[in-house]
C-alpha positions, 0 to 999 in steps of 0.5 A, spaced: 781 701 832 780 693 831 784 689 836 781 682 836 786 679 831 786 671 831 792 667 828 792 660 826 798 656 823 798 656 816 797 650 812 799 647 805 792 649 803 793 656 804 798 657 798 794 659 793 790 664 797 797 667 799 799 667 792 792 671 790 793 676 796 800 677 793 797 679 787 792 683 790 797 687 794 802 688 789 798 691 784 793 695 788 792 700 783 785 700 779 788 702 773 792 696 772 789 688 772 790 684 778 794 678 777 791 671 778 795 666 783 797 663 777 800 669 774 804 671 781 807 664 781 809 665 774 812 672 774 819 672 778 818 679 781 812 676 785 814 668 785 820 670 789 816 672 795 813 665 796 819 661 794 820 655 799 814 657 803 813 656 809 820 659 811 822 660 818 819 667 820 813 666 815 808 665 821 811 671 825 807 671 832 805 664 832 813 662 832 814 667 838 816 673 834 814 679 838 812 683 832 810 683 824 812 688 819 809 689 812 811 695 807 805 699 803 805 704 798 803 711 801 797 712 796 795 705 797 788 705 800 789 698 804 794 703 808 788 705 812 786 698 813 793 696 816 793 702 821 786 700 823 789 693 826 795 696 829 800 697 824 804 703 825 809 706 820 817 706 822 820 708 816 819 710 809 823 709 803 821 713 797 813 713 797 813 706 801 812 705 808 815 700 812 810 698 818 810 694 824 804 691 829 807 688 835 804 682 838 799 683 844 802 681 851 799 675 854 797 676 861 
């Protein structure tokens, strides 16, 4: 398991990257086209996740929160990547898993 995860504060220049990654995450199936950052920001189904960014809690562990969470479809191949970095399932909603990764404790 990979444990060397480093965090840094997000900056305004990260916004387009976040929109691009949201498109990758939202449309992960190879039989569907992946939306570009521009398409993500123009589509209210996706744009709502980035509206008002950065919001309180968006930087998670960097703001002192004890964990971060994400949801992933059970059949999404990225699920294995998330698990390899320490995310563990805590709930299921249909075929979607809610996972959590606790922050490393400082010594």
